[in-house]
C-alpha positions as CSV (number, residue, x, y, z in Angstrom):
1,W,29.7,97.7,217.1
2,Y,28.1,99.2,220.2
3,R,29.4,101.5,222.8
4,P,27.0,100.3,225.7
5,W,28.1,103.1,228.0
6,E,26.7,105.7,225.5
7,G,24.2,103.7,223.5
8,M,26.1,104.6,220.3
9,R,26.6,102.5,217.2
10,L,29.6,102.9,214.8
11,H,29.5,102.2,211.1
12,F,31.0,98.8,210.0
13,Y,30.0,99.0,206.4
14,I,31.6,102.2,205.0
15,E,29.8,102.9,201.7
16,D,31.9,106.1,201.2
17,M,34.8,103.9,200.2
18,V,32.9,102.7,197.2
19,K,31.7,106.2,196.3
20,V,35.2,107.6,196.5
21,R,36.6,104.7,194.5
22,D,34.1,105.2,191.7
23,D,34.6,108.9,191.7
24,L,38.4,108.7,191.6
25,Q,38.2,106.0,188.9
26,A,36.1,108.1,186.7
27,K,38.3,111.1,187.0
28,M,41.4,109.0,186.3
29,E,39.9,107.7,183.2
30,A,38.8,111.1,182.0
31,A,42.2,112.5,182.6
32,K,43.9,109.4,181.0
33,V,46.2,109.0,184.0
34,P,49.0,106.7,182.9
35,F,48.9,104.3,185.9
36,R,45.0,104.3,186.3
37,H,44.9,100.5,185.4
38,E,47.6,99.7,187.9
39,W,46.1,101.6,190.8
40,A,44.9,99.4,193.7
41,W,41.3,99.7,193.2
42,E,40.6,96.5,195.2
43,D,41.8,98.4,198.3
44,Y,38.6,100.4,198.2
45,Q,36.3,98.0,200.1
46,P,33.3,98.9,202.3
47,L,34.2,96.2,204.7
48,P,37.5,95.2,206.3
49,T,39.2,93.0,203.9
50,P,42.4,91.0,204.6
51,R,45.2,91.5,202.1
52,L,48.8,90.2,202.3
53,D,51.4,93.0,202.3
54,P,53.7,92.5,199.4
55,V,56.6,92.7,201.8
56,H,55.8,89.2,203.0
57,S,56.3,87.8,199.4
58,E,59.9,88.8,199.0
59,P,62.4,86.0,198.0
60,P,63.3,83.8,201.1
61,E,66.9,84.8,201.0
62,Y,65.8,88.1,202.6
63,D,65.2,86.6,206.0
64,L,64.7,89.6,208.2
65,Y,62.3,92.5,208.4
66,G,64.1,95.8,208.2
67,M,62.5,98.8,209.9
68,F,63.5,102.1,211.4
69,F,62.7,103.8,214.6
70,K,62.7,107.2,216.1
71,D,63.7,108.6,219.5
72,I,62.1,111.9,220.6
73,Q,65.3,113.9,220.8
74,I,66.2,113.1,217.2
75,N,62.8,113.0,215.6
76,F,63.1,113.6,211.8
77,G,66.9,113.9,212.2
78,E,67.2,117.6,211.7
79,S,68.3,118.1,215.2
80,L,71.5,116.1,214.5
81,S,73.2,119.4,213.4
82,N,72.9,120.4,217.1
83,P,76.1,119.5,219.0
84,W,74.3,118.5,222.2
85,I,72.0,116.2,220.3
86,Q,74.9,114.7,218.5
87,D,76.6,114.1,221.8
88,I,73.5,112.0,222.9
89,V,73.4,110.1,219.7
90,Y,77.1,109.2,219.3
91,R,77.4,107.9,222.8
92,D,74.3,105.7,222.7
93,P,74.9,102.2,221.2
94,V,71.3,102.0,220.1
95,H,71.6,105.0,217.8
96,I,75.0,104.1,216.2
97,A,74.4,100.5,215.3
98,L,72.1,98.2,213.3
99,M,70.1,96.5,215.9
100,L,69.6,92.8,216.2
101,N,68.3,90.5,218.9
102,P,71.2,88.6,220.4
103,K,69.8,85.1,219.4
104,T,69.4,86.4,215.8
105,A,73.0,87.8,215.8
106,E,74.4,84.4,217.0
107,K,72.3,82.5,214.4
108,Q,73.6,84.8,211.6
109,G,77.3,84.4,212.9
110,L,77.5,88.0,214.0
111,K,78.4,89.9,217.1
112,A,78.4,93.5,218.3
113,L,80.5,95.9,216.3
114,D,80.8,93.6,213.3
115,I,80.8,95.5,210.0
116,V,78.0,94.4,207.7
117,K,76.2,95.2,204.5
118,V,72.4,95.1,204.6
119,E,70.6,94.5,201.4
120,S,67.0,94.5,200.4
121,P,65.7,93.7,196.9
122,Y,65.9,97.4,196.2
123,G,69.1,98.8,197.8
124,K,71.8,98.5,200.5
125,I,73.3,100.2,203.5
126,F,76.3,99.6,205.7
127,G,77.0,99.7,209.4
128,R,78.0,98.1,212.6
129,I,75.9,95.4,214.4
130,G,74.4,96.2,217.9
131,V,72.4,93.7,220.0
132,S,69.5,94.1,222.4
133,E,67.0,91.9,223.9
134,G,64.4,94.5,223.2
135,W,64.5,93.8,219.5
136,H,62.3,91.3,217.8
137,P,64.2,88.1,216.6
138,D,62.8,88.4,213.0
139,A,63.7,92.1,212.6
140,L,66.7,94.4,212.1
141,G,66.4,97.9,213.4
142,V,67.9,101.1,212.1
143,S,67.7,104.2,214.4
144,N,66.6,107.5,212.6
145,A,70.0,108.8,213.6
146,L,71.6,106.5,211.1
147,S,69.2,107.1,208.2
148,R,71.7,109.5,206.5
149,A,73.8,109.3,203.3
150,K,75.4,112.5,202.3
151,T,74.7,116.2,202.9
152,Q,76.2,119.6,202.2
153,S,76.1,120.2,206.0
154,K,79.5,119.6,207.6
155,G,77.8,119.2,210.8
156,I,76.1,116.0,209.8
157,K,78.1,112.8,209.3
158,H,77.7,110.2,206.8
159,A,76.2,107.0,208.4
160,G,76.5,104.3,205.9
161,G,73.4,105.0,203.8
162,H,69.8,106.1,204.2
163,F,67.2,103.5,205.4
164,N,65.0,104.8,202.6
165,D,67.5,103.2,200.0
166,L,66.2,99.8,201.2
167,L,62.5,100.6,200.5
168,P,60.5,99.8,197.3
169,Y,59.0,102.7,195.3
170,D,56.2,101.4,193.2
171,L,52.4,101.2,193.1
172,K,52.4,97.6,194.4
173,N,53.9,98.9,197.7
174,T,51.6,101.9,197.9
175,D,48.3,101.9,199.7
176,G,45.7,102.8,197.1
177,V,43.3,104.5,199.6
178,T,45.8,106.7,201.5
179,G,48.9,106.9,199.2
180,Q,51.0,105.8,202.0
181,P,54.3,104.1,200.8
182,E,55.7,101.0,202.3
183,T,58.1,101.7,205.3
184,V,59.2,98.2,206.0
185,C,61.3,95.8,203.8
186,K,62.8,92.4,203.9
187,V,66.6,92.3,204.2
188,K,69.6,90.0,204.3
189,I,72.9,90.7,206.2
190,T,76.5,90.1,204.9
191,K,79.5,90.4,207.2
192,L,82.3,92.4,205.8
193,P,86.1,92.4,206.6
194,D,86.3,96.2,206.5
195,W,84.3,99.3,205.5
196,P,83.6,99.9,201.9
197,E,85.9,102.5,200.2
198,H,83.4,105.5,200.5
199,L,83.4,105.0,204.3
200,K,87.1,104.5,204.6
201,K,87.7,108.1,203.5
202,G,86.8,109.5,206.9
203,G,84.2,111.8,208.2
204,S,81.7,109.2,208.9
205,V,79.6,108.6,212.1
206,Y,81.8,105.6,213.0
207,D,84.9,107.8,212.9
208,L,83.6,110.1,215.5
209,V,82.1,107.2,217.6
210,D,85.6,105.5,217.6
211,E,87.2,108.9,218.6
212,I,84.8,109.3,221.5
213,A,85.4,105.7,222.6
214,L,89.2,106.3,223.0
215,P,90.7,106.3,226.5
216,G,90.2,109.6,228.2
217,K,87.4,110.7,225.8
218,G,84.5,109.2,227.6
219,R,83.6,112.3,229.6
220,K,84.7,114.8,227.0
221,H,81.8,117.4,226.2
């Protein structure tokens, strides 16, 4: 691969990948690492090699891709203990809903504000549906603001479950070269008539969102 404006050439065959594989394999054998035979040694290739991500092989009943997204003002979620940041989040429909494309919502028999259970093969979360043309029809989006379950901090509200509860935690879904875990999952959605008991008790994100939405509350800061 040439960079004609500089006359430079970049490596395409990366032999270091093979050297690292052999070195790591020998060290794992010497240390008798329990999962050494399960490690994805086939990922260490000197040439780009196509490999199907395991997420694409989940049972067909899980018909959507679940993924989370971050907004700059709530990156990592720690700032949600800040009242000003909370005010932004709880008034923004993108951050207090599980996002679907309108056509996908219609196909699933859902509309905005419907209460749903979202399940993957590994876990579940609860929330309300939001719709946006900006979202891919094959995906469900969860804002980083909603990736919360329970905390000792009274300033942080329960939001129906943590997105990480939907993710797989095994070597099959871990990149052998970098150790990066899978951050996407396949999910299915079930409409519910009401919140599950642990969210009916109060103190959730949705209680505060409903309070803000009451008449006369729209401009309260």
